[in-house]
C-alpha positions in Angstrom: 73.9 151.6 -146.0 76.2 152.1 -143.1 75.9 153.9 -139.7 78.8 155.4 -137.7 78.0 153.4 -134.6 75.2 151.4 -132.9 73.8 154.3 -131.1 73.0 156.0 -134.5 71.6 152.7 -135.8 69.3 152.5 -132.8 68.2 155.9 -133.1 67.3 155.6 -136.9 66.0 152.0 -137.0 63.0 151.9 -134.7 59.9 149.7 -134.8 57.7 152.5 -136.1 60.3 153.4 -138.9 60.6 149.7 -139.9 56.8 149.8 -140.1 56.8 152.8 -142.4 59.5 151.0 -144.6 57.3 148.1 -144.8 54.1 150.0 -145.8 56.1 152.3 -148.2 57.4 149.2 -150.1 53.9 147.3 -150.0 51.5 149.9 -150.4 53.4 152.6 -152.5 51.6 155.6 -150.9 51.3 158.7 -153.2 52.0 161.0 -150.4 53.3 161.3 -146.8 49.8 162.3 -145.9 48.5 158.9 -147.3 51.3 157.1 -145.6 50.2 158.7 -142.3 46.7 157.5 -142.8 47.8 154.0 -143.7 49.8 153.5 -140.5 47.3 155.3 -138.5 49.8 157.9 -137.0 49.9 161.7 -136.8 51.2 163.3 -140.0 53.7 165.4 -138.1 55.4 162.3 -136.6 55.4 160.4 -139.9 56.8 163.5 -141.7 59.7 163.7 -139.3 60.3 159.9 -139.7 60.2 159.9 -143.4 62.6 162.8 -143.5 65.0 161.0 -141.3 64.8 157.9 -143.5 65.4 160.0 -146.6 68.3 161.6 -144.9 70.0 158.2 -144.2 69.3 156.9 -147.7 66.6 154.3 -146.9 64.0 155.9 -149.0 63.7 158.5 -151.7 61.1 161.4 -151.9 59.7 162.0 -155.4 57.9 165.2 -156.0 54.7 164.7 -158.0 51.5 166.4 -158.9 50.5 170.1 -159.1 51.1 170.6 -155.4 54.5 169.0 -155.5 53.6 166.4 -152.7 56.5 164.1 -151.8 55.8 160.4 -152.4 58.0 158.1 -150.5 59.7 155.4 -152.4 61.5 152.5 -151.0 65.0 152.1 -152.2 65.5 148.5 -151.0 63.3 145.4 -150.8 64.8 144.2 -147.5 66.7 145.4 -144.5 69.4 143.1 -143.2 71.5 144.2 -140.2 74.9 142.8 -139.7 77.6 143.7 -137.1 
């Protein structure tokens, strides 16, 4: 994954989003709602963060179940930043 500049990197990779990536990888939540409960954050904020992480290719969103809820899936086992 690459970012066009350090400003974009700083906007995408925040402490809260790194926590989401870690919890997604470790706990494998079945929905964004479950992820929000696991990190004890508001669903709306987690949803926005998850959409951004998916947009930049850091996670996938897999539709599942009769309600087509989106399950966040980690694409990588580690995040290494290099300049």
